[in-house]
PDB file of N, H, CA, C and O in Angstrom:
ATOM      1  N   UNK A   1      18.877  -8.948   7.577  1.00  0.00           N
ATOM      2  CA  UNK A   1      20.262  -9.316   7.746  1.00  0.00           C
ATOM      3  C   UNK A   1      21.082  -8.051   7.954  1.00  0.00           C
ATOM      4  O   UNK A   1      21.088  -7.512   9.061  1.00  0.00           O
ATOM      5  N   UNK A   2      21.771  -7.559   6.934  1.00  0.00           N
ATOM      6  H   UNK A   2      21.766  -7.997   6.035  1.00  0.00           H
ATOM      7  CA  UNK A   2      22.619  -6.382   7.074  1.00  0.00           C
ATOM      8  C   UNK A   2      22.616  -5.590   5.776  1.00  0.00           C
ATOM      9  O   UNK A   2      22.313  -6.134   4.714  1.00  0.00           O
ATOM     10  N   UNK A   3      22.960  -4.280   5.858  1.00  0.00           N
ATOM     11  H   UNK A   3      23.206  -3.838   6.720  1.00  0.00           H
ATOM     12  CA  UNK A   3      23.046  -3.503   4.622  1.00  0.00           C
ATOM     13  C   UNK A   3      24.214  -3.992   3.770  1.00  0.00           C
ATOM     14  O   UNK A   3      25.236  -4.431   4.297  1.00  0.00           O
ATOM     15  N   UNK A   4      24.056  -3.913   2.461  1.00  0.00           N
ATOM     16  H   UNK A   4      23.225  -3.556   2.033  1.00  0.00           H
ATOM     17  CA  UNK A   4      25.130  -4.281   1.546  1.00  0.00           C
ATOM     18  C   UNK A   4      26.236  -3.238   1.631  1.00  0.00           C
ATOM     19  O   UNK A   4      25.982  -2.076   1.950  1.00  0.00           O
ATOM     20  N   UNK A   5      27.447  -3.655   1.349  1.00  0.00           N
ATOM     21  H   UNK A   5      27.653  -4.598   1.090  1.00  0.00           H
ATOM     22  CA  UNK A   5      28.553  -2.708   1.362  1.00  0.00           C
ATOM     23  C   UNK A   5      28.349  -1.660   0.282  1.00  0.00           C
ATOM     24  O   UNK A   5      28.019  -1.980  -0.859  1.00  0.00           O
ATOM     25  N   UNK A   6      28.550  -0.401   0.658  1.00  0.00           N
ATOM     26  H   UNK A   6      28.819  -0.140   1.586  1.00  0.00           H
ATOM     27  CA  UNK A   6      28.493   0.679  -0.310  1.00  0.00           C
ATOM     28  C   UNK A   6      27.084   1.106  -0.693  1.00  0.00           C
ATOM     29  O   UNK A   6      26.927   1.921  -1.603  1.00  0.00           O
ATOM     30  N   UNK A   7      26.076   0.597  -0.046  1.00  0.00           N
ATOM     31  H   UNK A   7      26.204  -0.065   0.693  1.00  0.00           H
ATOM     32  CA  UNK A   7      24.713   0.983  -0.400  1.00  0.00           C
ATOM     33  C   UNK A   7      23.763   0.736   0.742  1.00  0.00           C
ATOM     34  O   UNK A   7      24.140   0.163   1.765  1.00  0.00           O
ATOM     35  N   UNK A   8      22.530   1.167   0.570  1.00  0.00           N
ATOM     36  H   UNK A   8      22.224   1.632  -0.260  1.00  0.00           H
ATOM     37  CA  UNK A   8      21.540   1.001   1.605  1.00  0.00           C
ATOM     38  C   UNK A   8      20.717  -0.257   1.454  1.00  0.00           C
ATOM     39  O   UNK A   8      19.860  -0.547   2.289  1.00  0.00           O
ATOM     40  N   UNK A   9      20.970  -1.009   0.393  1.00  0.00           N
ATOM     41  H   UNK A   9      21.666  -0.774  -0.285  1.00  0.00           H
ATOM     42  CA  UNK A   9      20.208  -2.217   0.118  1.00  0.00           C
ATOM     43  C   UNK A   9      20.600  -3.320   1.104  1.00  0.00           C
ATOM     44  O   UNK A   9      21.783  -3.558   1.346  1.00  0.00           O
ATOM     45  N   UNK A  10      19.597  -3.984   1.667  1.00  0.00           N
ATOM     46  H   UNK A  10      18.636  -3.790   1.471  1.00  0.00           H
ATOM     47  CA  UNK A  10      19.874  -5.063   2.622  1.00  0.00           C
ATOM     48  C   UNK A  10      20.136  -6.374   1.896  1.00  0.00           C
ATOM     49  O   UNK A  10      19.589  -6.629   0.823  1.00  0.00           O
ATOM     50  N   UNK A  11      20.980  -7.195   2.498  1.00  0.00           N
ATOM     51  H   UNK A  11      21.424  -6.988   3.370  1.00  0.00           H
ATOM     52  CA  UNK A  11      21.233  -8.540   2.010  1.00  0.00           C
ATOM     53  C   UNK A  11      20.322  -9.474   2.791  1.00  0.00           C
ATOM     54  O   UNK A  11      20.346  -9.498   4.021  1.00  0.00           O
ATOM     55  N   UNK A  12      19.515 -10.244   2.062  1.00  0.00           N
ATOM     56  H   UNK A  12      19.496 -10.225   1.062  1.00  0.00           H
ATOM     57  CA  UNK A  12      18.565 -11.152   2.697  1.00  0.00           C
ATOM     58  C   UNK A  12      18.985 -12.605   2.504  1.00  0.00           C
ATOM     59  O   UNK A  12      19.539 -12.971   1.468  1.00  0.00           O
ATOM     60  N   UNK A  13      18.716 -13.420   3.510  1.00  0.00           N
ATOM     61  H   UNK A  13      18.266 -13.123   4.352  1.00  0.00           H
ATOM     62  CA  UNK A  13      18.890 -14.858   3.364  1.00  0.00           C
ATOM     63  C   UNK A  13      17.696 -15.389   2.578  1.00  0.00           C
ATOM     64  O   UNK A  13      16.728 -14.663   2.354  1.00  0.00           O
ATOM     65  N   UNK A  14      17.759 -16.640   2.163  1.00  0.00           N
ATOM     66  H   UNK A  14      18.545 -17.230   2.345  1.00  0.00           H
ATOM     67  CA  UNK A  14      16.630 -17.254   1.457  1.00  0.00           C
ATOM     68  C   UNK A  14      15.382 -17.239   2.329  1.00  0.00           C
ATOM     69  O   UNK A  14      14.276 -17.037   1.827  1.00  0.00           O
ATOM     70  N   UNK A  15      15.550 -17.449   3.617  1.00  0.00           N
ATOM     71  H   UNK A  15      16.449 -17.613   4.024  1.00  0.00           H
ATOM     72  CA  UNK A  15      14.399 -17.453   4.536  1.00  0.00           C
ATOM     73  C   UNK A  15      13.779 -16.066   4.618  1.00  0.00           C
ATOM     74  O   UNK A  15      12.556 -15.931   4.575  1.00  0.00           O
ATOM     75  N   UNK A  16      14.607 -15.037   4.737  1.00  0.00           N
ATOM     76  H   UNK A  16      15.601 -15.147   4.772  1.00  0.00           H
ATOM     77  CA  UNK A  16      14.088 -13.668   4.807  1.00  0.00           C
ATOM     78  C   UNK A  16      13.421 -13.271   3.490  1.00  0.00           C
ATOM     79  O   UNK A  16      12.360 -12.647   3.498  1.00  0.00           O
ATOM     80  N   UNK A  17      14.030 -13.626   2.368  1.00  0.00           N
ATOM     81  H   UNK A  17      14.892 -14.133   2.362  1.00  0.00           H
ATOM     82  CA  UNK A  17      13.449 -13.310   1.064  1.00  0.00           C
ATOM     83  C   UNK A  17      12.109 -14.024   0.896  1.00  0.00           C
ATOM     84  O   UNK A  17      11.171 -13.459   0.334  1.00  0.00           O
ATOM     85  N   UNK A  18      12.018 -15.248   1.376  1.00  0.00           N
ATOM     86  H   UNK A  18      12.780 -15.707   1.833  1.00  0.00           H
ATOM     87  CA  UNK A  18      10.766 -16.006   1.299  1.00  0.00           C
ATOM     88  C   UNK A  18       9.665 -15.313   2.082  1.00  0.00           C
ATOM     89  O   UNK A  18       8.520 -15.271   1.633  1.00  0.00           O
ATOM     90  N   UNK A  19       9.992 -14.771   3.239  1.00  0.00           N
ATOM     91  H   UNK A  19      10.922 -14.805   3.604  1.00  0.00           H
ATOM     92  CA  UNK A  19       9.001 -14.046   4.052  1.00  0.00           C
ATOM     93  C   UNK A  19       8.510 -12.810   3.317  1.00  0.00           C
ATOM     94  O   UNK A  19       7.317 -12.511   3.347  1.00  0.00           O
ATOM     95  N   UNK A  20       9.410 -12.085   2.657  1.00  0.00           N
ATOM     96  H   UNK A  20      10.380 -12.327   2.633  1.00  0.00           H
ATOM     97  CA  UNK A  20       9.036 -10.877   1.907  1.00  0.00           C
ATOM     98  C   UNK A  20       8.095 -11.232   0.757  1.00  0.00           C
ATOM     99  O   UNK A  20       7.104 -10.541   0.520  1.00  0.00           O
ATOM    100  N   UNK A  21       8.415 -12.320   0.040  1.00  0.00           N
ATOM    101  H   UNK A  21       9.220 -12.882   0.232  1.00  0.00           H
ATOM    102  CA  UNK A  21       7.637 -12.690  -1.144  1.00  0.00           C
ATOM    103  C   UNK A  21       6.429 -13.573  -0.829  1.00  0.00           C
ATOM    104  O   UNK A  21       5.565 -13.766  -1.685  1.00  0.00           O
ATOM    105  N   UNK A  22       6.363 -14.103   0.378  1.00  0.00           N
ATOM    106  H   UNK A  22       7.065 -13.947   1.073  1.00  0.00           H
ATOM    107  CA  UNK A  22       5.237 -14.961   0.734  1.00  0.00           C
ATOM    108  C   UNK A  22       5.314 -16.338   0.079  1.00  0.00           C
ATOM    109  O   UNK A  22       4.289 -16.941  -0.238  1.00  0.00           O
ATOM    110  N   UNK A  23       6.534 -16.828  -0.120  1.00  0.00           N
ATOM    111  H   UNK A  23       7.367 -16.338   0.137  1.00  0.00           H
ATOM    112  CA  UNK A  23       6.749 -18.156  -0.693  1.00  0.00           C
ATOM    113  C   UNK A  23       7.663 -18.939   0.243  1.00  0.00           C
ATOM    114  O   UNK A  23       8.112 -18.414   1.262  1.00  0.00           O
ATOM    115  N   UNK A  24       7.937 -20.188  -0.101  1.00  0.00           N
ATOM    116  H   UNK A  24       7.573 -20.615  -0.929  1.00  0.00           H
ATOM    117  CA  UNK A  24       8.806 -21.012   0.742  1.00  0.00           C
ATOM    118  C   UNK A  24      10.281 -20.720   0.447  1.00  0.00           C
ATOM    119  O   UNK A  24      10.621 -20.270  -0.647  1.00  0.00           O
ATOM    120  N   UNK A  25      11.147 -20.976   1.421  1.00  0.00           N
ATOM    121  H   UNK A  25      10.871 -21.341   2.309  1.00  0.00           H
ATOM    122  CA  UNK A  25      12.585 -20.831   1.169  1.00  0.00           C
ATOM    123  C   UNK A  25      13.060 -21.737   0.031  1.00  0.00           C
ATOM    124  O   UNK A  25      14.007 -21.392  -0.676  1.00  0.00           O
ATOM    125  N   UNK A  26      12.416 -22.882  -0.152  1.00  0.00           N
ATOM    126  H   UNK A  26      11.647 -23.161   0.422  1.00  0.00           H
ATOM    127  CA  UNK A  26      12.770 -23.775  -1.261  1.00  0.00           C
ATOM    128  C   UNK A  26      12.533 -23.076  -2.592  1.00  0.00           C
ATOM    129  O   UNK A  26      13.347 -23.200  -3.507  1.00  0.00           O
ATOM    130  N   UNK A  27      11.420 -22.336  -2.716  1.00  0.00           N
ATOM    131  H   UNK A  27      10.758 -22.234  -1.973  1.00  0.00           H
ATOM    132  CA  UNK A  27      11.122 -21.608  -3.949  1.00  0.00           C
ATOM    133  C   UNK A  27      12.172 -20.525  -4.203  1.00  0.00           C
ATOM    134  O   UNK A  27      12.575 -20.306  -5.346  1.00  0.00           O
ATOM    135  N   UNK A  28      12.610 -19.854  -3.149  1.00  0.00           N
ATOM    136  H   UNK A  28      12.282 -20.031  -2.221  1.00  0.00           H
ATOM    137  CA  UNK A  28      13.655 -18.832  -3.299  1.00  0.00           C
ATOM    138  C   UNK A  28      14.937 -19.485  -3.809  1.00  0.00           C
ATOM    139  O   UNK A  28      15.593 -18.939  -4.696  1.00  0.00           O
ATOM    140  N   UNK A  29      15.299 -20.633  -3.267  1.00  0.00           N
ATOM    141  H   UNK A  29      14.766 -21.076  -2.546  1.00  0.00           H
ATOM    142  CA  UNK A  29      16.499 -21.334  -3.724  1.00  0.00           C
ATOM    143  C   UNK A  29      16.373 -21.721  -5.199  1.00  0.00           C
ATOM    144  O   UNK A  29      17.340 -21.638  -5.957  1.00  0.00           O
ATOM    145  N   UNK A  30      15.172 -22.143  -5.596  1.00  0.00           N
ATOM    146  H   UNK A  30      14.387 -22.211  -4.980  1.00  0.00           H
ATOM    147  CA  UNK A  30      14.947 -22.475  -7.010  1.00  0.00           C
ATOM    148  C   UNK A  30      15.152 -21.240  -7.890  1.00  0.00           C
ATOM    149  O   UNK A  30      15.815 -21.312  -8.925  1.00  0.00           O
ATOM    150  N   UNK A  31      14.580 -20.109  -7.471  1.00  0.00           N
ATOM    151  H   UNK A  31      14.041 -20.051  -6.630  1.00  0.00           H
ATOM    152  CA  UNK A  31      14.727 -18.872  -8.234  1.00  0.00           C
ATOM    153  C   UNK A  31      16.196 -18.463  -8.328  1.00  0.00           C
ATOM    154  O   UNK A  31      16.635 -17.959  -9.362  1.00  0.00           O
ATOM    155  N   UNK A  32      16.950 -18.676  -7.263  1.00  0.00           N
ATOM    156  H   UNK A  32      16.594 -19.086  -6.423  1.00  0.00           H
ATOM    157  CA  UNK A  32      18.379 -18.360  -7.265  1.00  0.00           C
ATOM    158  C   UNK A  32      19.119 -19.262  -8.248  1.00  0.00           C
ATOM    159  O   UNK A  32      19.930 -18.783  -9.040  1.00  0.00           O
ATOM    160  N   UNK A  33      18.846 -20.549  -8.203  1.00  0.00           N
ATOM    161  H   UNK A  33      18.187 -20.939  -7.559  1.00  0.00           H
ATOM    162  CA  UNK A  33      19.521 -21.502  -9.090  1.00  0.00           C
ATOM    163  C   UNK A  33      19.173 -21.243 -10.548  1.00  0.00           C
ATOM    164  O   UNK A  33      20.009 -21.436 -11.431  1.00  0.00           O
ATOM    165  N   UNK A  34      17.941 -20.807 -10.805  1.00  0.00           N
ATOM    166  H   UNK A  34      17.262 -20.650 -10.088  1.00  0.00           H
ATOM    167  CA  UNK A  34      17.500 -20.496 -12.174  1.00  0.00           C
ATOM    168  C   UNK A  34      17.952 -19.113 -12.626  1.00  0.00           C
ATOM    169  O   UNK A  34      17.681 -18.706 -13.756  1.00  0.00           O
ATOM    170  N   UNK A  35      18.641 -18.395 -11.748  1.00  0.00           N
ATOM    171  H   UNK A  35      18.862 -18.726 -10.831  1.00  0.00           H
ATOM    172  CA  UNK A  35      19.116 -17.035 -12.016  1.00  0.00           C
ATOM    173  C   UNK A  35      17.984 -16.051 -12.291  1.00  0.00           C
ATOM    174  O   UNK A  35      18.149 -15.104 -13.059  1.00  0.00           O
ATOM    175  N   UNK A  36      16.838 -16.278 -11.662  1.00  0.00           N
ATOM    176  H   UNK A  36      16.704 -17.048 -11.038  1.00  0.00           H
ATOM    177  CA  UNK A  36      15.708 -15.355 -11.787  1.00  0.00           C
ATOM    178  C   UNK A  36      15.899 -14.160 -10.855  1.00  0.00           C
ATOM    179  O   UNK A  36      15.391 -13.072 -11.127  1.00  0.00           O
ATOM    180  N   UNK A  37      16.627 -14.358  -9.764  1.00  0.00           N
ATOM    181  H   UNK A  37      17.040 -15.242  -9.543  1.00  0.00           H
ATOM    182  CA  UNK A  37      16.979 -13.267  -8.860  1.00  0.00           C
ATOM    183  C   UNK A  37      18.434 -12.907  -9.173  1.00  0.00           C
ATOM    184  O   UNK A  37      19.363 -13.608  -8.772  1.00  0.00           O
ATOM    185  N   UNK A  38      18.606 -11.816  -9.889  1.00  0.00           N
ATOM    186  H   UNK A  38      17.851 -11.247 -10.215  1.00  0.00           H
ATOM    187  CA  UNK A  38      19.883 -11.436 -10.478  1.00  0.00           C
ATOM    188  C   UNK A  38      21.005 -11.330  -9.455  1.00  0.00           C
ATOM    189  O   UNK A  38      22.134 -11.732  -9.738  1.00  0.00           O
ATOM    190  N   UNK A  39      20.719 -10.800  -8.276  1.00  0.00           N
ATOM    191  H   UNK A  39      19.802 -10.474  -8.046  1.00  0.00           H
ATOM    192  CA  UNK A  39      21.772 -10.564  -7.289  1.00  0.00           C
ATOM    193  C   UNK A  39      22.096 -11.797  -6.446  1.00  0.00           C
ATOM    194  O   UNK A  39      22.936 -11.718  -5.551  1.00  0.00           O
ATOM    195  N   UNK A  40      21.459 -12.915  -6.707  1.00  0.00           N
ATOM    196  H   UNK A  40      20.776 -12.979  -7.435  1.00  0.00           H
ATOM    197  CA  UNK A  40      21.654 -14.120  -5.886  1.00  0.00           C
ATOM    198  C   UNK A  40      23.105 -14.578  -5.906  1.00  0.00           C
ATOM    199  O   UNK A  40      23.736 -14.659  -6.960  1.00  0.00           O
ATOM    200  N   UNK A  41      23.611 -14.871  -4.736  1.00  0.00           N
ATOM    201  H   UNK A  41      23.099 -14.805  -3.879  1.00  0.00           H
ATOM    202  CA  UNK A  41      24.984 -15.361  -4.581  1.00  0.00           C
ATOM    203  C   UNK A  41      24.997 -16.462  -3.522  1.00  0.00           C
ATOM    204  O   UNK A  41      24.223 -16.434  -2.565  1.00  0.00           O
ATOM    205  N   UNK A  42      25.892 -17.428  -3.715  1.00  0.00           N
ATOM    206  H   UNK A  42      26.521 -17.450  -4.492  1.00  0.00           H
ATOM    207  CA  UNK A  42      26.114 -18.462  -2.701  1.00  0.00           C
ATOM    208  C   UNK A  42      27.175 -17.950  -1.748  1.00  0.00           C
ATOM    209  O   UNK A  42      28.234 -17.490  -2.176  1.00  0.00           O
ATOM    210  N   UNK A  43      26.896 -18.028  -0.471  1.00  0.00           N
ATOM    211  H   UNK A  43      26.036 -18.402  -0.123  1.00  0.00           H
ATOM    212  CA  UNK A  43      27.847 -17.622   0.553  1.00  0.00           C
ATOM    213  C   UNK A  43      28.626 -18.864   0.961  1.00  0.00           C
ATOM    214  O   UNK A  43      28.038 -19.906   1.248  1.00  0.00           O
ATOM    215  N   UNK A  44      29.931 -18.751   0.985  1.00  0.00           N
ATOM    216  H   UNK A  44      30.409 -17.904   0.752  1.00  0.00           H
ATOM    217  CA  UNK A  44      30.756 -19.909   1.301  1.00  0.00           C
ATOM    218  C   UNK A  44      30.413 -20.507   2.655  1.00  0.00           C
ATOM    219  O   UNK A  44      30.397 -21.728   2.809  1.00  0.00           O
ATOM    220  N   UNK A  45      30.143 -19.668   3.625  1.00  0.00           N
ATOM    221  H   UNK A  45      30.156 -18.676   3.501  1.00  0.00           H
ATOM    222  CA  UNK A  45      29.763 -20.149   4.945  1.00  0.00           C
ATOM    223  C   UNK A  45      28.422 -20.850   4.852  1.00  0.00           C
ATOM    224  O   UNK A  45      27.417 -20.201   4.562  1.00  0.00           O
ATOM    225  N   UNK A  46      28.375 -22.112   5.080  1.00  0.00           N
ATOM    226  H   UNK A  46      29.191 -22.639   5.315  1.00  0.00           H
ATOM    227  CA  UNK A  46      27.148 -22.925   5.053  1.00  0.00           C
ATOM    228  C   UNK A  46      26.548 -23.087   3.666  1.00  0.00           C
ATOM    229  O   UNK A  46      25.479 -23.683   3.530  1.00  0.00           O
ATOM    230  N   UNK A  47      27.210 -22.568   2.626  1.00  0.00           N
ATOM    231  H   UNK A  47      28.078 -22.084   2.737  1.00  0.00           H
ATOM    232  CA  UNK A  47      26.706 -22.714   1.257  1.00  0.00           C
ATOM    233  C   UNK A  47      25.253 -22.254   1.123  1.00  0.00           C
ATOM    234  O   UNK A  47      24.439 -22.942   0.507  1.00  0.00           O
ATOM    235  N   UNK A  48      24.934 -21.125   1.681  1.00  0.00           N
ATOM    236  H   UNK A  48      25.595 -20.566   2.181  1.00  0.00           H
ATOM    237  CA  UNK A  48      23.563 -20.601   1.634  1.00  0.00           C
ATOM    238  C   UNK A  48      23.446 -19.499   0.604  1.00  0.00           C
ATOM    239  O   UNK A  48      24.417 -18.815   0.284  1.00  0.00           O
ATOM    240  N   UNK A  49      22.227 -19.338   0.088  1.00  0.00           N
ATOM    241  H   UNK A  49      21.437 -19.894   0.349  1.00  0.00           H
ATOM    242  CA  UNK A  49      21.944 -18.283  -0.878  1.00  0.00           C
ATOM    243  C   UNK A  49      21.629 -16.988  -0.150  1.00  0.00           C
ATOM    244  O   UNK A  49      20.980 -17.000   0.896  1.00  0.00           O
ATOM    245  N   UNK A  50      22.089 -15.866  -0.703  1.00  0.00           N
ATOM    246  H   UNK A  50      22.617 -15.856  -1.552  1.00  0.00           H
ATOM    247  CA  UNK A  50      21.696 -14.534  -0.254  1.00  0.00           C
ATOM    248  C   UNK A  50      21.328 -13.722  -1.479  1.00  0.00           C
ATOM    249  O   UNK A  50      21.799 -14.003  -2.581  1.00  0.00           O
ATOM    250  N   UNK A  51      20.492 -12.720  -1.293  1.00  0.00           N
ATOM    251  H   UNK A  51      20.110 -12.491  -0.397  1.00  0.00           H
ATOM    252  CA  UNK A  51      20.012 -11.909  -2.401  1.00  0.00           C
ATOM    253  C   UNK A  51      19.748 -10.495  -1.883  1.00  0.00           C
ATOM    254  O   UNK A  51      19.451 -10.312  -0.702  1.00  0.00           O
ATOM    255  N   UNK A  52      19.855  -9.506  -2.751  1.00  0.00           N
ATOM    256  H   UNK A  52      20.097  -9.654  -3.710  1.00  0.00           H
ATOM    257  CA  UNK A  52      19.575  -8.129  -2.342  1.00  0.00           C
ATOM    258  C   UNK A  52      18.070  -7.909  -2.223  1.00  0.00           C
ATOM    259  O   UNK A  52      17.292  -8.408  -3.037  1.00  0.00           O
ATOM    260  N   UNK A  53      17.677  -7.169  -1.215  1.00  0.00           N
ATOM    261  H   UNK A  53      18.308  -6.764  -0.554  1.00  0.00           H
ATOM    262  CA  UNK A  53      16.261  -6.892  -0.970  1.00  0.00           C
ATOM    263  C   UNK A  53      15.610  -6.211  -2.173  1.00  0.00           C
ATOM    264  O   UNK A  53      14.470  -6.530  -2.509  1.00  0.00           O
ATOM    265  N   UNK A  54      16.303  -5.288  -2.824  1.00  0.00           N
ATOM    266  H   UNK A  54      17.230  -5.029  -2.551  1.00  0.00           H
ATOM    267  CA  UNK A  54      15.730  -4.587  -3.975  1.00  0.00           C
ATOM    268  C   UNK A  54      15.429  -5.555  -5.121  1.00  0.00           C
ATOM    269  O   UNK A  54      14.458  -5.364  -5.853  1.00  0.00           O
ATOM    270  N   UNK A  55      16.252  -6.585  -5.277  1.00  0.00           N
ATOM    271  H   UNK A  55      17.040  -6.740  -4.682  1.00  0.00           H
ATOM    272  CA  UNK A  55      16.031  -7.595  -6.312  1.00  0.00           C
ATOM    273  C   UNK A  55      14.768  -8.407  -6.002  1.00  0.00           C
ATOM    274  O   UNK A  55      13.983  -8.710  -6.901  1.00  0.00           O
ATOM    275  N   UNK A  56      14.580  -8.750  -4.746  1.00  0.00           N
ATOM    276  H   UNK A  56      15.218  -8.504  -4.015  1.00  0.00           H
ATOM    277  CA  UNK A  56      13.382  -9.493  -4.327  1.00  0.00           C
ATOM    278  C   UNK A  56      12.141  -8.650  -4.578  1.00  0.00           C
ATOM    279  O   UNK A  56      11.148  -9.148  -5.109  1.00  0.00           O
ATOM    280  N   UNK A  57      12.190  -7.386  -4.201  1.00  0.00           N
ATOM    281  H   UNK A  57      12.997  -6.981  -3.770  1.00  0.00           H
ATOM    282  CA  UNK A  57      11.029  -6.502  -4.381  1.00  0.00           C
ATOM    283  C   UNK A  57      10.730  -6.277  -5.860  1.00  0.00           C
ATOM    284  O   UNK A  57       9.563  -6.225  -6.248  1.00  0.00           O
ATOM    285  N   UNK A  58      11.759  -6.144  -6.687  1.00  0.00           N
ATOM    286  H   UNK A  58      12.707  -6.186  -6.371  1.00  0.00           H
ATOM    287  CA  UNK A  58      11.552  -5.960  -8.127  1.00  0.00           C
ATOM    288  C   UNK A  58      10.946  -7.213  -8.748  1.00  0.00           C
ATOM    289  O   UNK A  58      10.059  -7.116  -9.596  1.00  0.00           O
ATOM    290  N   UNK A  59      11.413  -8.381  -8.337  1.00  0.00           N
ATOM    291  H   UNK A  59      12.133  -8.460  -7.648  1.00  0.00           H
ATOM    292  CA  UNK A  59      10.881  -9.639  -8.862  1.00  0.00           C
ATOM    293  C   UNK A  59       9.417  -9.795  -8.460  1.00  0.00           C
ATOM    294  O   UNK A  59       8.594 -10.267  -9.245  1.00  0.00           O
ATOM    295  N   UNK A  60       9.107  -9.401  -7.250  1.00  0.00           N
ATOM    296  H   UNK A  60       9.775  -9.018  -6.612  1.00  0.00           H
ATOM    297  CA  UNK A  60       7.745  -9.517  -6.735  1.00  0.00           C
ATOM    298  C   UNK A  60       6.770  -8.635  -7.522  1.00  0.00           C
ATOM    299  O   UNK A  60       5.597  -8.980  -7.663  1.00  0.00           O
ATOM    300  N   UNK A  61       7.256  -7.491  -8.035  1.00  0.00           N
ATOM    301  H   UNK A  61       8.208  -7.210  -7.920  1.00  0.00           H
ATOM    302  CA  UNK A  61       6.384  -6.542  -8.758  1.00  0.00           C
ATOM    303  C   UNK A  61       6.345  -6.774 -10.257  1.00  0.00           C
ATOM    304  O   UNK A  61       5.645  -6.050 -10.965  1.00  0.00           O
ATOM    305  N   UNK A  62       7.078  -7.769 -10.767  1.00  0.00           N
ATOM    306  H   UNK A  62       7.646  -8.357 -10.191  1.00  0.00           H
ATOM    307  CA  UNK A  62       7.125  -7.987 -12.210  1.00  0.00           C
ATOM    308  C   UNK A  62       5.763  -8.432 -12.723  1.00  0.00           C
ATOM    309  O   UNK A  62       4.991  -9.045 -11.986  1.00  0.00           O
ATOM    310  N   UNK A  63       5.463  -8.129 -13.980  1.00  0.00           N
ATOM    311  H   UNK A  63       6.090  -7.631 -14.579  1.00  0.00           H
ATOM    312  CA  UNK A  63       4.204  -8.587 -14.564  1.00  0.00           C
ATOM    313  C   UNK A  63       4.205 -10.110 -14.673  1.00  0.00           C
ATOM    314  O   UNK A  63       5.239 -10.718 -14.949  1.00  0.00           O
ATOM    315  N   UNK A  64       3.063 -10.709 -14.458  1.00  0.00           N
ATOM    316  H   UNK A  64       2.223 -10.215 -14.234  1.00  0.00           H
ATOM    317  CA  UNK A  64       2.934 -12.160 -14.544  1.00  0.00           C
ATOM    318  C   UNK A  64       2.414 -12.533 -15.921  1.00  0.00           C
ATOM    319  O   UNK A  64       1.508 -11.884 -16.443  1.00  0.00           O
ATOM    320  N   UNK A  65       2.974 -13.562 -16.503  1.00  0.00           N
ATOM    321  H   UNK A  65       3.710 -14.089 -16.078  1.00  0.00           H
ATOM    322  CA  UNK A  65       2.552 -14.010 -17.824  1.00  0.00           C
ATOM    323  C   UNK A  65       3.268 -13.270 -18.920  1.00  0.00           C
ATOM    324  O   UNK A  65       4.085 -12.385 -18.668  1.00  0.00           O
ATOM    325  N   UNK A  66       2.954 -13.641 -20.128  1.00  0.00           N
ATOM    326  H   UNK A  66       2.290 -14.361 -20.332  1.00  0.00           H
ATOM    327  CA  UNK A  66       3.555 -12.999 -21.296  1.00  0.00           C
ATOM    328  C   UNK A  66       2.603 -11.962 -21.869  1.00  0.00           C
ATOM    329  O   UNK A  66       1.384 -12.118 -21.784  1.00  0.00           O
ATOM    330  N   UNK A  67       3.152 -10.909 -22.449  1.00  0.00           N
ATOM    331  H   UNK A  67       4.141 -10.783 -22.518  1.00  0.00           H
ATOM    332  CA  UNK A  67       2.278  -9.919 -23.078  1.00  0.00           C
ATOM    333  C   UNK A  67       1.583 -10.547 -24.283  1.00  0.00           C
ATOM    334  O   UNK A  67       2.137 -11.424 -24.945  1.00  0.00           O
ATOM    335  N   UNK A  68       0.400 -10.099 -24.548  1.00  0.00           N
ATOM    336  H   UNK A  68      -0.050  -9.387 -24.010  1.00  0.00           H
ATOM    337  CA  UNK A  68      -0.378 -10.611 -25.649  1.00  0.00           C
ATOM    338  C   UNK A  68       0.293 -10.237 -26.966  1.00  0.00           C
ATOM    339  O   UNK A  68       0.762  -9.111 -27.133  1.00  0.00           O
ATOM    340  N   UNK A  69       0.337 -11.197 -27.913  1.00  0.00           N
ATOM    341  H   UNK A  69      -0.045 -12.111 -27.778  1.00  0.00           H
ATOM    342  CA  UNK A  69       0.894 -10.912 -29.237  1.00  0.00           C
ATOM    343  C   UNK A  69      -0.179 -10.561 -30.242  1.00  0.00           C
ATOM    344  O   UNK A  69       0.122 -10.177 -31.373  1.00  0.00           O
ATOM    345  N   UNK A  70      -1.441 -10.692 -29.832  1.00  0.00           N
ATOM    346  H   UNK A  70      -1.685 -11.004 -28.913  1.00  0.00           H
ATOM    347  CA  UNK A  70      -2.537 -10.338 -30.735  1.00  0.00           C
ATOM    348  C   UNK A  70      -2.750  -8.837 -30.764  1.00  0.00           C
ATOM    349  O   UNK A  70      -2.594  -8.165 -29.744  1.00  0.00           O
ATOM    350  N   UNK A  71      -3.100  -8.316 -31.907  1.00  0.00           N
ATOM    351  H   UNK A  71      -3.227  -8.862 -32.735  1.00  0.00           H
ATOM    352  CA  UNK A  71      -3.358  -6.878 -31.995  1.00  0.00           C
ATOM    353  C   UNK A  71      -4.758  -6.590 -31.469  1.00  0.00           C
ATOM    354  O   UNK A  71      -5.598  -7.486 -31.385  1.00  0.00           O
ATOM    355  N   UNK A  72      -4.994  -5.349 -31.122  1.00  0.00           N
ATOM    356  H   UNK A  72      -4.312  -4.621 -31.191  1.00  0.00           H
ATOM    357  CA  UNK A  72      -6.285  -4.944 -30.577  1.00  0.00           C
ATOM    358  C   UNK A  72      -7.395  -5.030 -31.627  1.00  0.00           C
ATOM    359  O   UNK A  72      -8.569  -5.125 -31.269  1.00  0.00           O
ATOM    360  N   UNK A  73      -7.045  -4.997 -32.912  1.00  0.00           N
ATOM    361  H   UNK A  73      -6.091  -4.920 -33.203  1.00  0.00           H
ATOM    362  CA  UNK A  73      -8.044  -5.019 -33.986  1.00  0.00           C
ATOM    363  C   UNK A  73      -8.672  -6.407 -34.193  1.00  0.00           C
ATOM    364  O   UNK A  73      -9.728  -6.513 -34.816  1.00  0.00           O
ATOM    365  N   UNK A  74      -8.044  -7.460 -33.685  1.00  0.00           N
ATOM    366  H   UNK A  74      -7.186  -7.374 -33.179  1.00  0.00           H
ATOM    367  CA  UNK A  74      -8.568  -8.810 -33.921  1.00  0.00           C
ATOM    368  C   UNK A  74      -9.760  -9.118 -33.081  1.00  0.00           C
ATOM    369  O   UNK A  74     -10.310 -10.216 -33.169  1.00  0.00           O
TER     370      UNK A  74
END
């Protein structure tokens, strides 16, 4: 899409973010609604979601699952 104002980070549509993450645009919209993508915003024009590219990349690299609560001695 285009660089964000005041920074080099690009603003991605749900479709573009889906391509980066390898998921469907519907999944991106779900993540936006659940506030899992922190920078997600609804754009008044067409009521579409947009998100910063750095947020998508950070979400993609997050650890999956919960850390183990068991100690190594068990």
